[in-house]
C-alpha positions, 0 to 999 in steps of 0.5 A: 491454507491461509495463503490460499484463502487470502488469494481466493478472497482477493479474486472474489473481491475483484470479480464483485467489483467488476460485476458492480461496474458492469451493472452501472455501465448499463445505466450509462453507456455513453459516459466517458472512460476514466482518465489514465493517470501516472504519479510518483510518490515519495515516502520517508519514515523511521520504520521502512526508511525511504521508499518511492512508489510509482502508480499508474492507471489505464482507463477501461470504462467510465468508472473502472481502470487497470492499475499498475504499481511499483514500490522500491524499498531502500532500508538496509534492513531489507537488503544484504549487509554482511560485508562492504561488497554486498551492503545495500544489495538485494533491496526489496522490490514490489511490483503489481497489477490491479483493478480499480472501480468507484462507487457512489458518484466517485466518492468511494474508490476501491483498488485491489491488486496482486503484487510480486515481491523480490529480494530477501526479506521474506526468507533471508536468502539473497536476491530472489526473484519472486520470493513472494506475492502480496495481495493488497487493497487500497480504498479512499472515501472523500465526500464533503468534509470526510477524507478517509484512506485505508491500505492493507497488504499481506506479504506471503512467502512463496519460496521457503528454505529449511535454513531461511526466515520464511515469514509472512507479514501483514501491513495495515494503515488507516487515515481517517481525516476531516477537511478543514478547507480546500487545502488542509486536512487533519486526521488520525493515523493508525498503522500496524506491521506484524509477522503472521506466519509461522508465528504471530509477532507484532513488529510495531503498532503506531498511533498518532495524527497527520496534517495533509496539505493539498496544492492545486487540487491534485498535489499533496504533502502529508506529515504524520507522527505519534507513538509506537504502542508496541513494547517489544523494542524492535522499533523506536518508541515514537515514529514520524513520516512524510509522504507526497504525491506528484501526479505527472498526468 
């Protein structure tokens, strides 16, 4: 029931954003469509390891776009590792499609998406195509000195097995920040990764700070680190991450 409710809420959000965009369109029929984009993201931390991302958007109207994304996780814990011939196989792959729109003169950006995950992490069975779905939400707010980013993804297992792991996960990231000048932003970071089904197990709870450097108005590099406030010893007591965004168009 929880899985169905999550999907329904995501679809309702997409519909609401679409209706709001249509209302705005009536006020400005001649405005140009959003520019299409393509970017590469690189991330490295001591939780998920190294995971590059590809994000693209296709402008549909003056404040809405179709979005495409792919995340490629390279941490061996997400792969098969029982022997040398299999080690590193069946790595987790997340691909998705979504819809983005902006509000308040393009200071607020909201992008819900529905993603397909393949691999073995959700159920423990090697190399499964479409082992689960992952509804997600990405939102940013940038106005004057404020720079805020929120990401949330629910990983829902679709292929359960009597002898498998059969877990659902929730991954939430918060980045409230203040722009010091046009190239430096400082802020706080909170992140949580947890099992939500069939049991509730907090894998890690990170809290710390970040420095973000913006180069040429579109490239950025973000360094962050802090403490893991979860005491179950599943992950290290401290964390660190580097992220960069490289727009190609």
